[in-house]
C-alpha positions as a Markdown table, in Angstrom:
| # | Residue | x | y | z |
|---|---|---|---|---|
| 1 | Unk | 0.0 | 0.0 | 0.0 |
| 2 | Unk | 1.3 | 3.4 | -0.9 |
| 3 | Unk | 1.0 | 4.9 | 2.6 |
| 4 | Unk | 2.7 | 2.1 | 4.4 |
| 5 | Unk | 6.1 | 3.8 | 4.7 |
| 6 | Unk | 5.1 | 7.4 | 3.8 |
| 7 | Unk | 6.6 | 10.0 | 6.1 |
| 8 | Unk | 4.3 | 13.0 | 6.7 |
| 9 | Unk | 5.1 | 16.4 | 8.2 |
| 10 | Unk | 2.0 | 17.8 | 9.9 |
| 11 | Unk | 2.2 | 21.6 | 10.8 |
| 12 | Unk | -0.5 | 23.1 | 12.9 |
| 13 | Unk | -0.4 | 25.5 | 15.9 |
| 14 | Unk | -3.5 | 23.8 | 17.4 |
| 15 | Unk | -1.9 | 21.3 | 19.7 |
| 16 | Unk | -5.1 | 19.3 | 20.3 |
| 17 | Unk | -5.9 | 18.9 | 16.6 |
| 18 | Unk | -2.2 | 18.2 | 15.8 |
| 19 | Unk | -2.1 | 15.3 | 18.3 |
| 20 | Unk | -5.4 | 13.9 | 17.2 |
| 21 | Unk | -4.4 | 13.9 | 13.6 |
| 22 | Unk | -1.0 | 12.4 | 14.3 |
| 23 | Unk | -2.6 | 9.6 | 16.2 |
| 24 | Unk | -5.2 | 9.0 | 13.4 |
| 25 | Unk | -2.5 | 9.0 | 10.7 |
| 26 | Unk | -0.2 | 6.7 | 12.6 |
| 27 | Unk | -3.0 | 4.2 | 13.1 |
| 28 | Unk | -3.6 | 4.2 | 9.4 |
| 29 | Unk | 0.0 | 3.3 | 8.5 |
| 30 | Unk | 1.8 | 6.6 | 8.2 |
| 31 | Unk | 5.0 | 7.8 | 10.0 |
| 32 | Unk | 4.3 | 11.3 | 11.2 |
| 33 | Unk | 6.4 | 14.2 | 12.4 |
| 34 | Unk | 4.7 | 17.2 | 13.8 |
| 35 | Unk | 5.6 | 20.9 | 14.0 |
| 36 | Unk | 3.9 | 23.7 | 16.0 |
| 37 | Unk | 4.7 | 26.5 | 13.5 |
| 38 | Unk | 6.5 | 27.2 | 10.2 |
| 39 | Unk | 9.9 | 27.9 | 12.0 |
| 40 | Unk | 9.7 | 24.5 | 13.7 |
| 41 | Unk | 8.7 | 22.9 | 10.3 |
| 42 | Unk | 11.8 | 24.4 | 8.6 |
| 43 | Unk | 14.0 | 22.8 | 11.3 |
| 44 | Unk | 12.5 | 19.4 | 10.6 |
| 45 | Unk | 12.9 | 19.8 | 6.9 |
| 46 | Unk | 16.6 | 20.2 | 7.4 |
| 47 | Unk | 16.7 | 16.8 | 9.2 |
| 48 | Unk | 14.3 | 14.6 | 7.2 |
| 49 | Unk | 12.9 | 13.9 | 3.7 |
| 50 | Unk | 9.1 | 13.9 | 3.7 |
| 51 | Unk | 6.8 | 12.2 | 1.3 |
| 52 | Unk | 3.9 | 14.6 | 1.9 |
| 53 | Unk | 3.3 | 17.8 | 4.0 |
| 54 | Unk | 0.1 | 19.0 | 5.6 |
| 55 | Unk | 0.1 | 22.7 | 6.5 |
| 56 | Unk | -2.5 | 24.7 | 8.5 |
| 57 | Unk | -3.1 | 28.0 | 6.8 |
| 58 | Unk | -3.8 | 30.2 | 9.8 |
| 59 | Unk | -0.6 | 30.1 | 11.9 |
| 60 | Unk | 1.2 | 32.8 | 13.8 |
| 61 | Unk | 4.3 | 34.5 | 12.3 |
| 62 | Unk | 4.2 | 32.7 | 9.0 |
| 63 | Unk | 1.1 | 31.2 | 7.4 |
| 64 | Unk | 0.6 | 28.1 | 5.4 |
| 65 | Unk | 0.5 | 30.0 | 2.1 |
| 66 | Unk | 3.9 | 31.5 | 2.7 |
| 67 | Unk | 5.4 | 28.1 | 3.8 |
| 68 | Unk | 4.0 | 26.5 | 0.6 |
| 69 | Unk | 5.7 | 29.2 | -1.5 |
| 70 | Unk | 9.0 | 28.5 | 0.4 |
| 71 | Unk | 8.8 | 24.8 | -0.5 |
| 72 | Unk | 8.0 | 25.4 | -4.2 |
| 73 | Unk | 10.9 | 27.8 | -4.6 |
| 74 | Unk | 13.3 | 26.1 | -2.3 |
| 75 | Unk | 15.9 | 23.4 | -2.6 |
| 76 | Unk | 15.4 | 20.6 | -5.2 |
| 77 | Unk | 15.0 | 18.0 | -2.5 |
| 78 | Unk | 11.9 | 19.9 | -1.1 |
| 79 | Unk | 10.3 | 21.6 | -4.0 |
| 80 | Unk | 8.4 | 18.5 | -5.5 |
| 81 | Unk | 7.0 | 17.4 | -2.1 |
| 82 | Unk | 3.2 | 17.3 | -2.3 |
| 83 | Unk | 1.4 | 19.7 | 0.0 |
| 84 | Unk | -2.2 | 19.6 | 1.4 |
| 85 | Unk | -3.5 | 22.7 | 3.1 |
| 86 | Unk | -5.9 | 22.6 | 6.1 |
| 87 | Unk | -7.8 | 25.7 | 7.0 |
| 88 | Unk | -11.0 | 27.1 | 8.6 |
| 89 | Unk | -11.2 | 29.4 | 5.5 |
| 90 | Unk | -13.5 | 27.7 | 3.1 |
| 91 | Unk | -14.1 | 30.5 | 0.6 |
| 92 | Unk | -13.4 | 29.8 | -3.1 |
| 93 | Unk | -10.9 | 32.7 | -3.3 |
| 94 | Unk | -8.8 | 31.2 | -0.4 |
| 95 | Unk | -8.8 | 27.8 | -2.1 |
| 96 | Unk | -7.6 | 29.4 | -5.3 |
| 97 | Unk | -4.9 | 31.2 | -3.4 |
| 98 | Unk | -3.6 | 28.0 | -1.8 |
| 99 | Unk | -3.6 | 26.1 | -5.1 |
| 100 | Unk | -1.9 | 29.0 | -6.9 |
| 101 | Unk | 0.9 | 29.0 | -4.4 |
| 102 | Unk | 1.6 | 25.4 | -5.2 |
| 103 | Unk | -0.6 | 23.3 | -2.9 |
| 104 | Unk | -1.7 | 19.9 | -4.3 |
| 105 | Unk | -5.0 | 19.9 | -2.4 |
| 106 | Unk | -7.1 | 21.9 | 0.1 |
| 107 | Unk | -9.3 | 20.7 | 2.9 |
| 108 | Unk | -11.6 | 23.1 | 4.9 |
| 109 | Unk | -12.1 | 22.7 | 8.6 |
| 110 | Unk | -14.1 | 21.0 | 10.1 |
| 111 | Unk | -13.5 | 17.8 | 8.2 |
| 112 | Unk | -13.9 | 14.1 | 8.6 |
| 113 | Unk | -10.5 | 12.5 | 9.1 |
| 114 | Unk | -11.6 | 9.7 | 6.8 |
| 115 | Unk | -11.8 | 12.3 | 4.0 |
| 116 | Unk | -8.3 | 13.5 | 4.8 |
| 117 | Unk | -7.1 | 9.9 | 4.6 |
| 118 | Unk | -8.6 | 9.4 | 1.2 |
| 119 | Unk | -7.1 | 12.7 | -0.1 |
| 120 | Unk | -3.7 | 11.8 | 1.2 |
| 121 | Unk | -3.8 | 8.4 | -0.4 |
| 122 | Unk | -4.9 | 9.9 | -3.7 |
| 123 | Unk | -2.0 | 12.5 | -3.7 |
| 124 | Unk | 0.5 | 9.8 | -2.8 |
| 125 | Unk | -0.8 | 7.5 | -5.5 |
| 126 | Unk | -0.3 | 10.2 | -8.1 |
| 127 | Unk | 3.1 | 11.3 | -6.9 |
| 128 | Unk | 4.7 | 8.0 | -6.0 |
| 129 | Unk | 3.9 | 6.2 | -9.2 |
| 130 | Unk | 6.8 | 3.8 | -10.0 |
| 131 | Unk | 9.0 | 4.8 | -12.8 |
| 132 | Unk | 11.3 | 2.6 | -15.0 |
| 133 | Unk | 13.7 | 0.6 | -12.9 |
| 134 | Unk | 16.4 | 0.7 | -15.6 |
| 135 | Unk | 17.9 | 3.7 | -17.5 |
| 136 | Unk | 19.0 | 3.0 | -21.0 |
| 137 | Unk | 21.7 | 5.1 | -22.6 |
| 138 | Unk | 22.7 | 3.6 | -25.9 |
| 139 | Unk | 24.8 | 0.5 | -25.2 |
| 140 | Unk | 24.9 | 1.3 | -21.4 |
| 141 | Unk | 22.2 | 0.5 | -18.9 |
| 142 | Unk | 21.8 | 1.4 | -15.2 |
| 143 | Unk | 19.7 | -0.8 | -13.0 |
| 144 | Unk | 18.4 | 1.3 | -10.2 |
| 145 | Unk | 17.3 | -1.6 | -8.1 |
| 146 | Unk | 20.6 | -3.6 | -8.4 |
| 147 | Unk | 22.7 | -0.4 | -8.5 |
| 148 | Unk | 24.5 | -1.8 | -11.5 |
| 149 | Unk | 25.9 | -0.1 | -14.6 |
| 150 | Unk | 26.6 | -2.4 | -17.6 |
| 151 | Unk | 27.7 | -2.0 | -21.2 |
| 152 | Unk | 26.1 | -4.7 | -23.4 |
| 153 | Unk | 25.8 | -6.8 | -20.3 |
| 154 | Unk | 29.4 | -6.3 | -19.1 |
| 155 | Unk | 29.5 | -4.7 | -15.6 |
| 156 | Unk | 31.1 | -1.2 | -15.2 |
| 157 | Unk | 32.5 | -0.4 | -11.8 |
| 158 | Unk | 30.9 | 2.6 | -10.1 |
| 159 | Unk | 32.1 | 4.5 | -7.0 |
| 160 | Unk | 29.6 | 5.2 | -4.2 |
| 161 | Unk | 29.5 | 8.9 | -5.3 |
| 162 | Unk | 28.9 | 8.0 | -9.0 |
| 163 | Unk | 26.2 | 5.6 | -8.1 |
| 164 | Unk | 24.4 | 8.1 | -5.9 |
| 165 | Unk | 24.6 | 10.8 | -8.5 |
| 166 | Unk | 23.2 | 8.6 | -11.2 |
| 167 | Unk | 20.2 | 7.8 | -8.9 |
| 168 | Unk | 19.7 | 11.5 | -8.3 |
| 169 | Unk | 19.7 | 12.2 | -12.1 |
| 170 | Unk | 17.3 | 9.2 | -12.6 |
| 171 | Unk | 14.8 | 10.7 | -10.2 |
| 172 | Unk | 15.0 | 14.0 | -12.1 |
| 173 | Unk | 15.6 | 12.7 | -15.6 |
| 174 | Unk | 15.1 | 15.4 | -18.2 |
| 175 | Unk | 15.4 | 18.2 | -15.6 |
| 176 | Unk | 18.4 | 20.5 | -15.3 |
| 177 | Unk | 20.1 | 20.2 | -11.9 |
| 178 | Unk | 22.6 | 22.8 | -10.5 |
| 179 | Unk | 25.6 | 21.8 | -8.5 |
| 180 | Unk | 23.8 | 23.0 | -5.4 |
| 181 | Unk | 20.8 | 20.7 | -6.3 |
| 182 | Unk | 23.1 | 17.7 | -6.5 |
| 183 | Unk | 24.9 | 18.5 | -3.3 |
| 184 | Unk | 21.5 | 19.0 | -1.5 |
| 185 | Unk | 20.2 | 15.6 | -2.6 |
| 186 | Unk | 23.4 | 13.7 | -2.1 |
| 187 | Unk | 23.3 | 11.7 | 1.1 |
| 188 | Unk | 26.7 | 12.4 | 2.4 |
| 189 | Unk | 29.6 | 14.9 | 2.0 |
| 190 | Unk | 29.9 | 16.3 | -1.5 |
| 191 | Unk | 31.7 | 19.6 | -2.4 |
| 192 | Unk | 30.1 | 21.7 | -5.2 |
| 193 | Unk | 33.6 | 22.2 | -6.6 |
| 194 | Unk | 34.1 | 18.5 | -7.1 |
| 195 | Unk | 30.8 | 18.0 | -9.0 |
| 196 | Unk | 32.4 | 18.8 | -12.4 |
| 197 | Unk | 35.1 | 16.1 | -11.7 |
| 198 | Unk | 32.4 | 13.6 | -11.0 |
| 199 | Unk | 30.5 | 14.5 | -14.1 |
| 200 | Unk | 33.7 | 13.9 | -16.2 |
| 201 | Unk | 34.1 | 10.5 | -14.6 |
| 202 | Unk | 30.5 | 9.5 | -15.2 |
| 203 | Unk | 30.7 | 10.5 | -18.9 |
| 204 | Unk | 33.7 | 8.3 | -19.4 |
| 205 | Unk | 31.6 | 5.4 | -18.2 |
| 206 | Unk | 28.4 | 6.3 | -20.0 |
| 207 | Unk | 29.1 | 8.2 | -23.2 |
| 208 | Unk | 30.5 | 6.8 | -26.4 |
| 209 | Unk | 32.4 | 10.0 | -26.8 |
| 210 | Unk | 32.8 | 11.8 | -23.4 |
| 211 | Unk | 33.9 | 15.0 | -25.1 |
| 212 | Unk | 30.6 | 15.2 | -27.0 |
| 213 | Unk | 28.1 | 13.9 | -24.4 |
| 214 | Unk | 24.7 | 12.7 | -25.7 |
| 215 | Unk | 23.1 | 11.6 | -22.4 |
| 216 | Unk | 24.8 | 13.6 | -19.5 |
| 217 | Unk | 24.7 | 17.0 | -21.0 |
| 218 | Unk | 25.9 | 20.4 | -19.7 |
| 219 | Unk | 23.4 | 23.2 | -19.6 |
| 220 | Unk | 25.6 | 26.3 | -19.9 |
| 221 | Unk | 25.4 | 28.6 | -16.9 |
| 222 | Unk | 23.0 | 26.3 | -15.1 |
| 223 | Unk | 24.2 | 22.7 | -14.5 |
| 224 | Unk | 23.6 | 19.3 | -15.9 |
| 225 | Unk | 20.8 | 17.2 | -17.3 |
| 226 | Unk | 20.5 | 13.5 | -17.9 |
| 227 | Unk | 18.5 | 12.6 | -21.0 |
| 228 | Unk | 18.3 | 8.8 | -21.3 |
| 229 | Unk | 16.8 | 6.8 | -24.2 |
| 230 | Unk | 14.3 | 5.4 | -21.7 |
């Protein structure tokens, strides 16, 4: 089931509602972290990767609309995280505001927790659809499950860094990633100044002609993009 291992961030200044929703979601198979306000939520975002975020709109200091905008314009590892807004404001204009800021869905208070559960499951089903498990790049293939790079069936040795970077590109295939994006998503120590060196090494293993890359391309002034055959 999609929700079985999903980690949700629940942000609401109402302690009673926050605790009730956390208990309900945990009972329905989610792992839940809670935050009392936007500042607390930002701290948790620096520590964990979340599959989905739930924001109350009416919060002190920084509201849910502003926090949603921060996510959508923030680091690559955050900006695609689905967001559902909870609020006592049920006016159509407020819903339009929330969706225009980047929210995936909007639920007005009071609500039935069962409706919230159905909406979360629908969002996760859309956003966690399984993509191809193998990247094809000419004669070279990268099996994401086995973490194996091969050329016409012959294994090609990968370092831990090279393997991790390939997986990051696989998650964002066709999208330009800056050096900072790669560093932010890499699980470990990676210096932005060494990213170019890693790209050169990967091209030697992937490209037929590393000096004229077809698959791992440079986007001048921005970063790199992986464009596999499939």
